[in-house]
C-alpha positions as CSV (number, residue, x, y, z in Angstrom):
1,M,52.2,7.4,42.8
2,K,48.5,6.5,42.4
3,R,47.4,9.7,41.3
4,V,49.5,9.2,38.4
5,Q,48.6,6.2,37.4
6,V,45.1,7.3,36.9
7,L,46.1,10.3,35.3
8,V,48.5,8.2,33.1
9,L,45.3,5.5,32.8
10,S,42.8,8.4,32.3
11,G,45.2,9.6,29.1
12,L,45.2,6.8,27.6
13,F,41.7,5.6,27.6
14,A,40.8,9.4,26.3
15,A,43.1,7.6,23.3
16,V,41.5,5.4,22.7
17,F,38.0,6.5,23.5
18,L,38.7,9.2,20.3
19,G,40.4,6.3,18.0
20,I,37.7,4.1,18.2
21,Q,35.1,7.2,17.8
22,Q,36.2,7.1,14.4
23,S,35.6,3.7,13.9
24,E,31.9,1.9,12.7
25,N,31.3,0.3,16.1
26,I,31.9,2.9,18.7
27,Q,28.1,2.6,19.0
28,L,29.0,-0.9,20.7
29,F,31.8,0.3,22.4
30,V,30.1,3.3,24.3
31,Q,27.4,0.4,25.4
32,N,29.7,-2.0,26.7
33,A,31.8,0.7,28.5
34,K,29.0,1.9,30.4
35,L,28.1,-1.6,31.3
36,N,31.4,-2.7,32.3
37,G,32.8,0.8,33.4
38,E,35.3,-1.3,34.9
39,L,38.6,-0.8,32.9
40,S,41.8,-0.9,35.1
41,A,45.4,-1.1,34.7
42,E,45.1,-5.0,35.0
43,A,42.7,-5.1,32.0
44,I,44.9,-3.0,29.4
45,P,47.6,-5.1,28.2
46,H,51.0,-3.7,28.2
47,H,51.7,-3.8,24.6
48,W,48.3,-2.4,23.9
49,D,46.7,-0.2,20.6
50,I,42.9,0.3,19.9
51,S,42.2,-3.1,19.0
52,S,43.5,-4.8,21.9
53,V,41.4,-2.6,23.8
54,A,38.5,-3.2,21.7
55,A,38.9,-6.7,22.9
56,S,38.7,-6.3,26.3
57,V,35.4,-4.7,25.8
58,W,33.8,-6.6,23.3
59,G,35.6,-9.4,23.8
60,G,37.0,-9.9,20.2
61,T,39.9,-8.1,17.7
62,R,38.6,-6.0,15.0
63,Q,39.1,-8.8,12.5
64,Q,36.8,-11.2,14.9
65,Q,34.4,-8.2,14.7
66,E,34.4,-7.6,10.6
67,D,34.6,-12.2,10.5
68,K,31.3,-11.9,12.6
69,R,29.5,-8.7,10.5
70,E,30.2,-10.8,7.6
71,L,28.9,-14.0,8.7
72,L,25.6,-11.9,9.9
73,E,25.2,-10.6,6.3
74,Q,25.8,-14.0,4.6
75,R,23.0,-15.1,7.0
76,L,20.4,-11.8,5.7
77,R,22.0,-12.7,1.6
78,Q,20.4,-16.2,2.2
79,E,17.4,-15.3,4.0
80,A,16.6,-12.6,1.6
81,Q,16.7,-15.2,-1.0
82,K,13.9,-16.8,0.4
83,R,11.9,-14.0,1.0
84,Y,12.1,-12.1,-2.8
85,I,9.1,-11.8,-4.6
86,A,9.7,-10.8,-8.1
87,P,7.4,-7.4,-9.5
88,I,4.7,-8.5,-11.8
89,N,4.2,-6.2,-14.9
90,A,0.8,-4.7,-15.9
91,K,-0.9,-6.2,-19.2
92,V,-3.4,-6.4,-21.9
93,D,-5.5,-9.2,-21.5
94,R,-7.3,-10.1,-24.6
95,V,-10.5,-10.4,-22.2
96,W,-10.2,-8.3,-19.4
97,K,-8.0,-5.5,-21.4
98,A,-5.5,-3.5,-18.7
99,I,-4.3,-5.6,-16.0
100,P,-2.7,-3.7,-13.1
101,G,1.2,-5.0,-12.7
102,Y,2.3,-5.3,-8.6
103,N,5.4,-4.7,-6.4
104,G,8.0,-7.4,-5.7
105,L,9.5,-7.5,-2.6
106,E,13.0,-7.8,-1.5
107,V,15.3,-7.9,1.8
108,D,17.1,-4.2,2.2
109,I,20.4,-5.9,3.2
110,E,21.7,-2.8,4.7
111,Q,18.7,-1.6,6.9
112,S,18.4,-5.3,8.3
113,L,22.4,-5.4,9.3
114,A,22.2,-2.4,10.8
115,L,18.9,-3.5,12.9
116,T,20.3,-7.2,13.3
117,E,23.4,-5.3,14.5
118,Q,21.8,-3.3,17.7
119,Q,20.5,-6.5,19.2
120,T,22.2,-8.1,22.0
121,N,21.4,-11.5,20.4
122,T,21.8,-11.4,16.6
123,D,20.7,-14.8,16.1
124,N,17.2,-13.5,15.6
125,L,17.8,-11.6,12.4
126,K,15.2,-8.1,12.1
127,I,14.1,-8.2,8.6
128,V,13.0,-5.1,6.7
129,T,11.7,-5.5,3.0
130,K,11.2,-3.0,0.4
131,E,8.6,-3.0,-2.4
132,I,10.1,-3.7,-6.3
133,K,8.2,-1.4,-9.1
134,P,7.2,-3.4,-12.2
135,A,9.0,-2.0,-15.1
136,I,5.5,-1.8,-16.8
137,G,2.8,0.2,-15.2
138,L,-0.8,1.1,-16.5
139,E,0.2,4.2,-17.3
140,Q,2.4,2.8,-20.0
141,L,-0.4,0.4,-21.5
142,G,-1.8,3.3,-23.4
143,A,-6.1,4.2,-23.3
144,Q,-7.6,0.9,-22.4
145,P,-10.7,0.0,-20.1
146,I,-10.1,-1.8,-16.4
147,Y,-12.0,-4.7,-15.1
148,K,-10.5,-6.1,-12.4
149,G,-7.3,-5.5,-10.9
150,N,-4.1,-7.7,-10.3
151,P,-4.9,-11.4,-9.2
152,N,-2.2,-11.8,-7.2
153,K,-3.5,-8.4,-5.3
154,P,-5.0,-9.4,-2.1
155,M,-7.7,-6.6,-2.5
156,V,-11.7,-6.1,-3.5
157,S,-12.8,-2.4,-4.4
158,L,-16.3,-1.6,-3.8
159,M,-17.5,0.8,-6.6
160,I,-20.7,2.9,-5.9
161,N,-22.5,4.4,-8.7
162,V,-24.8,7.5,-7.6
163,A,-27.4,9.0,-9.8
164,W,-30.4,8.1,-7.6
165,G,-31.0,6.6,-4.2
166,N,-30.7,9.3,-1.6
167,E,-32.6,7.5,0.9
168,Y,-30.6,4.4,1.0
169,L,-27.1,6.0,1.3
170,D,-27.1,6.5,5.2
171,K,-27.1,3.2,5.7
172,M,-24.7,2.2,3.3
173,L,-22.7,5.0,5.3
174,D,-23.3,3.7,8.3
175,V,-22.3,-0.3,7.3
176,L,-19.2,1.1,5.7
177,E,-17.9,3.0,8.8
178,K,-18.7,0.4,10.8
179,E,-16.8,-2.1,8.9
180,K,-14.0,0.4,8.3
181,V,-14.2,0.3,4.6
182,H,-13.5,2.8,2.2
183,A,-15.0,2.3,-1.3
184,T,-15.7,4.6,-4.5
185,F,-18.5,6.5,-5.3
186,F,-18.9,7.4,-8.7
187,F,-21.3,10.4,-9.1
188,D,-23.5,11.4,-12.0
189,G,-23.0,15.4,-12.4
190,S,-26.4,16.1,-12.2
191,W,-27.3,14.6,-9.1
192,L,-23.9,15.7,-7.8
193,K,-25.2,19.1,-8.5
194,N,-28.2,19.1,-6.2
195,N,-26.2,17.4,-3.6
196,I,-23.1,18.7,-2.9
197,P,-23.8,18.3,1.2
198,T,-24.6,14.9,1.0
199,A,-21.2,14.2,-1.7
200,Q,-19.1,16.5,1.4
201,R,-20.7,14.2,3.6
202,I,-19.1,11.3,1.8
203,K,-16.1,12.2,1.4
204,E,-15.5,13.7,5.1
205,K,-16.1,10.1,6.1
206,G,-12.7,8.9,3.5
207,H,-14.2,7.6,0.4
208,E,-13.4,8.4,-2.7
209,M,-15.1,10.1,-5.0
210,S,-15.1,10.0,-8.9
211,N,-16.7,10.9,-12.3
212,H,-19.7,9.4,-14.0
213,A,-20.1,12.0,-16.6
214,Y,-23.3,14.2,-15.9
215,S,-26.4,13.3,-17.3
216,H,-26.1,9.3,-17.6
217,K,-26.3,9.2,-21.4
218,N,-24.9,5.9,-23.6
219,M,-21.3,7.5,-24.3
220,S,-21.0,5.0,-27.5
221,E,-24.1,6.6,-29.1
222,I,-23.1,10.3,-28.3
223,S,-20.6,12.5,-30.7
224,N,-17.2,13.0,-29.2
225,A,-17.8,16.5,-28.5
226,K,-20.9,15.7,-26.4
227,A,-18.9,12.9,-24.7
228,V,-16.1,15.3,-23.6
229,E,-18.6,17.7,-22.0
230,E,-20.4,14.8,-20.1
231,I,-17.3,14.4,-18.4
232,T,-16.1,17.5,-18.3
233,K,-18.8,19.1,-16.9
234,T,-18.6,16.7,-13.7
235,Q,-15.1,16.8,-13.5
236,V,-15.1,20.6,-13.1
237,L,-18.0,19.6,-10.0
238,L,-15.8,17.4,-8.4
239,E,-12.8,19.8,-8.6
240,K,-14.4,23.3,-7.7
241,E,-17.1,22.2,-5.1
242,L,-15.3,19.4,-3.6
243,G,-11.6,19.9,-3.9
244,V,-11.4,16.8,-5.6
245,Q,-8.2,15.9,-8.1
246,N,-10.3,12.9,-10.0
247,K,-7.9,10.5,-11.8
248,L,-11.3,7.7,-12.4
249,F,-14.3,7.2,-14.9
250,A,-17.1,5.0,-14.9
251,P,-19.1,5.1,-17.8
252,P,-22.8,5.2,-17.2
253,S,-24.4,1.4,-17.8
254,G,-21.1,0.7,-18.8
255,D,-21.7,1.2,-22.2
256,F,-18.7,2.9,-24.0
257,N,-16.7,2.4,-26.9
258,Q,-12.8,2.9,-27.7
259,E,-13.2,6.3,-28.6
260,T,-14.8,7.1,-25.0
261,V,-11.8,5.5,-23.3
262,N,-9.5,7.4,-25.7
263,I,-11.2,10.8,-24.5
264,A,-11.2,10.1,-21.0
265,H,-7.3,8.7,-21.3
266,S,-6.8,12.4,-23.1
267,L,-8.3,14.1,-19.7
268,K,-6.1,12.0,-17.9
269,L,-8.6,9.2,-16.3
270,Q,-8.7,5.7,-16.1
271,T,-11.9,4.0,-17.7
272,I,-13.3,1.9,-14.8
273,L,-15.7,-0.8,-15.3
274,W,-16.3,-3.9,-13.2
275,T,-15.7,-7.4,-12.6
276,L,-18.9,-8.7,-10.2
277,D,-22.2,-7.0,-11.0
278,T,-24.8,-7.1,-8.3
279,V,-27.6,-6.1,-10.5
280,D,-29.4,-4.3,-7.6
281,W,-31.4,-2.1,-9.7
282,Q,-33.7,-5.4,-10.4
283,K,-34.2,-5.5,-6.7
284,P,-33.0,-9.1,-6.2
285,E,-32.9,-10.5,-2.7
286,P,-30.2,-9.6,-0.4
287,M,-29.0,-12.8,0.4
288,T,-29.1,-13.5,-3.4
289,I,-25.9,-10.5,-4.1
290,V,-24.6,-12.3,-0.7
291,R,-24.4,-15.6,-2.1
292,K,-23.1,-14.0,-6.0
293,I,-19.8,-12.7,-4.0
294,A,-19.2,-15.6,-1.7
295,T,-19.0,-17.6,-4.7
296,R,-17.3,-15.4,-7.3
297,V,-15.3,-13.0,-5.4
298,E,-11.5,-13.1,-6.0
299,P,-8.1,-10.9,-5.3
300,G,-8.7,-7.7,-7.6
301,S,-12.5,-7.9,-8.4
302,L,-14.2,-4.6,-8.4
303,I,-17.5,-4.7,-7.3
304,L,-20.2,-2.7,-8.8
305,M,-23.5,-1.6,-6.6
306,H,-25.7,1.3,-6.3
307,P,-27.7,2.5,-3.3
308,T,-30.4,0.3,-3.7
309,A,-33.0,-1.3,-0.9
310,S,-31.2,-4.4,-2.4
311,S,-27.2,-3.5,-1.7
312,S,-28.1,-1.8,1.3
313,N,-29.4,-4.3,2.5
314,A,-26.7,-6.8,1.2
315,L,-23.9,-4.6,2.0
316,Q,-22.8,-6.0,6.0
317,Q,-22.8,-9.6,4.9
318,M,-21.0,-8.7,1.9
319,I,-18.2,-7.0,3.5
320,E,-17.9,-10.1,6.2
321,V,-17.7,-12.6,3.3
322,I,-15.1,-10.8,1.6
323,K,-13.0,-10.2,4.6
324,S,-13.4,-14.0,5.5
325,K,-11.6,-14.9,2.6
326,G,-8.7,-13.0,3.6
327,L,-9.1,-10.4,1.2
328,V,-8.8,-6.1,2.1
329,L,-11.5,-3.6,1.3
330,G,-10.1,-0.5,-0.6
331,T,-10.6,1.9,-2.8
332,V,-10.3,1.9,-6.8
333,S,-7.5,3.6,-6.5
334,E,-6.0,1.8,-4.3
335,L,-6.9,-1.1,-5.9
336,I,-5.4,-0.9,-9.3
337,S,-2.0,0.8,-7.8
338,S,0.8,-1.7,-8.3
339,N,1.5,-1.0,-4.5
340,R,1.4,-4.3,-2.2
341,V,-1.1,-5.0,0.7
342,P,1.0,-5.2,3.8
343,E,-2.3,-5.6,6.0
344,V,-2.3,-9.3,4.8
345,E,1.4,-9.6,4.4
346,S,2.3,-8.8,7.5
347,A,1.9,-11.9,8.9
348,Q,4.0,-13.7,6.7
349,Q,7.5,-11.9,8.0
């Protein structure tokens, strides 16, 4: 008789298990069944169905489980309303020209719900967020120069124009490596042609390689054909010698006109200027540069420098000052992208 009861109960349990396997709560059922392992004849009601057996394992009916899930989803949607950040469109400013957009942020309800339900205690919500692209990006603004990143993005970029100053590069690279900072190096083509191994070493350290024309001419003073030549000669070197698919162009001495920007745009390059200039070619005292950065740096700043004695000696303290203000240092491409800065924002999650 006992053998028959065992076989009957086993069959009933298998049928229940197969039914529940089709439900969305199978993982929870299996987990609890393993933990309890105590289903017996006494545990199964006389008039049983899948819902009643689930109740004996989960401590509630199917309807109760659905109600609980709905309540959890409502809590997540309330939290989502608090955490929502609208995206910011790129725009053309009267003074600063092209200002990049900045992604918004919203809670991913489905992923958050799935993760929260996996917990034993669902009082603590597991929040998963996702970024929202702005409706208008830089690419929709046309041929415009860029002087700074989005002021809502807590990032700063060091742009290092290289046409001379090899004796100071090693020190600057050592500081950048020590501080785990990647800068953007804009190479003069004539310098690059004669210093491929140095440029390769800079690339291997994770820095961004970009275009600074070929022979440091004032771009506004040369013909369109010559401007195209100046830019493309350096672009070819970057691609052929370094394997770099560059997207940025910094005009020598910051000299340009709208034709320069149009030409760069036709070559699929963004024209990059700067927000703050170290003016290091005038050989200022390093602390003068540090004070300038300390008082004027802000989210979105592009900081211009060269491999000089002044900047190489100021670099360590410049980075320390920037970091002390809660700003992340990234490459120019990272700065002008609409992507958010998770390193800073993660503390708010």
